[in-house]
C-alpha positions in Angstrom: -9.8 -3.9 1.1 -9.3 -0.8 3.2 -6.5 1.6 2.5 -3.9 2.3 5.2 -3.6 6.0 6.2 -0.9 7.2 8.5 -2.3 10.0 10.6 0.5 12.1 12.2 -1.1 14.8 14.4 -0.2 15.8 18.0 -3.4 17.6 19.0 -5.4 14.8 20.7 -8.9 16.2 19.8 -8.1 16.6 16.1 -6.3 13.2 16.0 -9.2 11.4 17.7 -11.8 13.1 15.5 -10.0 12.3 12.3 -9.1 8.7 13.4 -12.8 8.0 14.3 -14.3 9.5 11.1 -11.7 8.2 8.7 -12.1 4.7 10.1 -15.9 5.0 9.6 -15.2 6.0 6.0 -13.3 2.8 5.3 -9.7 3.7 6.0 -7.3 1.6 8.2 -5.9 4.5 10.3 -2.5 4.3 11.9 -2.2 7.2 14.4 1.1 8.9 15.5 1.6 11.7 17.9 5.3 12.5 17.1 7.5 12.8 14.0 9.9 10.0 14.9 6.9 7.7 15.6 5.4 8.7 12.3 8.6 7.8 10.4 8.9 4.4 12.2 5.3 3.6 11.3 5.8 4.7 7.7 8.6 2.1 7.6 6.7 -0.7 9.4 3.2 -0.2 8.1 3.8 1.0 4.5 0.7 3.2 4.4 -1.1 4.2 1.2 -1.1 7.8 2.3 0.4 10.0 5.0 -1.7 12.9 6.6 0.7 15.0 8.6 -0.1 18.0 10.8 1.4 19.6 13.9 3.9 17.5 15.8 5.9 18.4 18.9 9.3 17.2 17.7 9.2 18.0 14.0 7.3 20.5 11.8 5.0 18.8 9.2 7.2 20.1 6.4 10.3 18.5 7.9 8.5 15.1 8.2 7.5 15.5 4.5 11.1 16.3 3.5 12.5 13.3 5.4 9.8 11.0 3.9 10.9 12.1 0.4 14.6 12.1 0.9 14.9 9.1 3.2 17.3 8.4 6.1 20.4 6.2 6.2 19.5 2.7 7.4 15.8 3.3 7.1 13.5 2.1 4.3 10.0 3.3 3.4 8.1 4.2 0.3 9.6 7.6 -0.7 6.8 8.1 -3.2 4.0 7.6 -0.6 1.3 10.4 -1.1 1.6 13.1 1.6 -1.1 15.6 2.6 0.0 18.4 4.9 -2.5 19.9 7.4 -1.3 23.5 7.6 -1.6 25.8 10.6 -4.4 28.3 10.7 -2.0 31.2 10.0 -0.6 29.5 6.9 -0.4 31.6 3.8 0.6 31.2 0.1 4.3 31.1 1.0 3.7 28.2 3.4 1.9 26.3 0.8 4.7 26.8 -1.7 7.2 25.6 0.9 5.1 22.5 1.5 5.0 21.6 -2.1 8.7 22.3 -2.4 9.3 19.7 0.4 7.3 17.1 -1.7 3.8 17.1 -0.4 1.0 16.2 -2.8 -1.6 18.5 -1.3 -1.9 21.2 1.4 -5.0 21.7 3.5 -5.1 24.7 5.8 -6.9 24.8 9.1 -9.7 25.1 9.9 -10.7 22.5 7.4 -14.0 20.9 6.5 -13.9 17.1 7.1 -15.8 16.4 3.8 -13.4 18.5 1.8 -10.4 16.8 3.4 -11.7 13.3 2.6 -12.4 14.4 -1.0 -8.8 15.6 -1.2 -7.5 12.3 0.2 -9.4 10.4 -2.5 -8.3 12.7 -5.2 -4.6 12.3 -4.2 -5.0 8.6 -4.0 -6.5 8.5 -7.5 -3.8 10.7 -8.9 -0.9 8.8 -7.4 -2.2 5.3 -7.8 -0.2 3.4 -10.5 -2.2 2.3 -13.5 -3.2 -1.3 -13.3 -2.6 -3.5 -16.3 -5.8 -5.2 -17.5 -3.9 -8.4 -18.5 -1.0 -10.1 -16.7 1.1 -12.9 -18.1 3.7 -14.9 -16.2 5.0 -18.0 -17.8 2.0 -20.2 -18.7 -0.3 -18.2 -16.4 -2.5 -15.4 -17.7 -4.9 -13.2 -15.8 -7.6 -11.0 -17.3 -8.5 -8.4 -14.7 -11.6 -7.2 -16.5 -13.2 -10.6 -16.5 -11.2 -12.1 -13.5 -10.4 -15.0 -15.8 -7.3 -17.0 -15.1 -5.9 -19.4 -17.6 -2.9 -21.8 -17.8 -1.8 -22.7 -21.3 -5.1 -21.1 -22.4 -7.3 -23.4 -20.2 -9.4 -21.7 -17.5 -8.6 -22.3 -13.9 -11.3 -21.6 -11.2 -10.0 -19.8 -8.1 -11.5 -18.6 -4.9 -11.6 -14.8 -4.4 -8.5 -14.5 -2.2 -6.6 -17.0 -4.3 -7.3 -14.8 -7.3 -6.2 -11.7 -5.4 -3.0 -13.4 -4.2 -2.2 -14.5 -7.8 -2.8 -11.0 -9.2 -0.4 -9.6 -6.6 2.3 -12.1 -7.3 1.8 -11.8 -11.1 2.3 -8.1 -11.0 6.0 -8.7 -10.5 6.4 -12.5 -11.1 10.1 -13.0 -10.1 10.1 -10.6 -7.2 9.8 -12.0 -3.7 6.9 -10.5 -1.8 7.3 -10.7 2.0 4.6 -12.3 4.1 4.0 -9.0 5.7 3.4 -7.3 2.3 1.0 -10.0 1.1 -1.0 -10.2 4.4 -1.3 -6.4 4.4 -2.1 -5.8 0.7 -4.3 -8.9 0.0 -5.9 -9.4 3.4 -5.6 -6.0 4.9 -3.8 -7.3 8.0 -1.7 -4.7 9.9 0.7 -7.2 11.5 1.9 -10.7 10.7 1.0 -12.4 14.0 0.8 -16.2 14.0 -1.7 -16.7 11.2 -1.5 -19.5 8.6 -3.9 -17.7 6.2 -1.3 -16.8 3.6 0.4 -20.2 3.6 -2.8 -22.2 3.3 -4.1 -20.0 0.4 -0.7 -20.1 -1.3 -0.7 -23.9 -1.0 -4.2 -24.2 -2.6 -3.3 -21.8 -5.4 -0.1 -23.8 -6.1 -2.0 -27.0 -6.3 -4.7 -25.6 -8.7 -2.1 -24.1 -11.0 0.0 -27.3 -11.0 -3.1 -29.4 -11.9 -3.6 -27.1 -14.8 0.0 -27.5 -16.0 1.9 -24.7 -14.2 3.9 -26.8 -11.8 6.7 -24.3 -11.1 4.5 -21.5 -9.8 3.9 -20.0 -6.3 7.3 -20.6 -4.8 7.9 -20.4 -1.1 11.1 -18.5 -0.3 11.7 -19.8 3.2 11.8 -17.2 5.9 10.8 -14.4 3.5 7.7 -14.9 1.5 6.5 -15.9 -2.0 7.2 -15.3 -5.6 5.4 -16.6 -8.7 8.2 -17.7 -10.9 11.8 -18.8 -10.4 14.6 -16.3 -11.5 15.5 -18.3 -14.6 11.9 -18.4 -15.9 10.9 -15.8 -18.4 8.3 -13.4 -17.0 6.2 -11.7 -19.7 3.9 -8.9 -18.7 1.6 -7.5 -21.3 -0.6 -4.4 -21.0 
């Protein structure tokens, strides 16, 4: 699944160049030409990384600061990795200021595209939360290394997307994941639209788990999304 990258850059040539090449390198690029637009997209699209350069309505360091500190009434991931594309005249003091505002890396101009991509991957590796090899939620257990799913110790065969949906839900079993989150993070969709993909996969996953003895799993929270276990059920996650 491609990773979503919010590209906030006002200069059309630079933005189009980066958007084209980053997309060809497997990223799902969300472009923005202004600071306010970038913040709105950070809230709506929940990118995996923000690449912010020169913007007409807000310096890159100000966008970085607001992303870290948040705004009243707005909600985005304040820990999202941020790489600042500095101005050509940037010096060591500018880099220090950028890191003080909370950026994860600072790349001065002119930059080499290959180096920028390497830095993006390095930041994503460094900031990616460690994945547990084994997940357990009620009677359901998932072994990531072997992609083996069991219910009460008995194996359950799942299709690829059913497995990925289960892994996502099992990562926080009593939390309600919104449909937008699941469609974006399991299927790579950028908007909800009118698709029934999630509902049909959740229904099949529920039936397979129920046949194996986990009847109270994959709960539909109407109008919101899905969770794996009810609030009263014990969720045990083991590393």
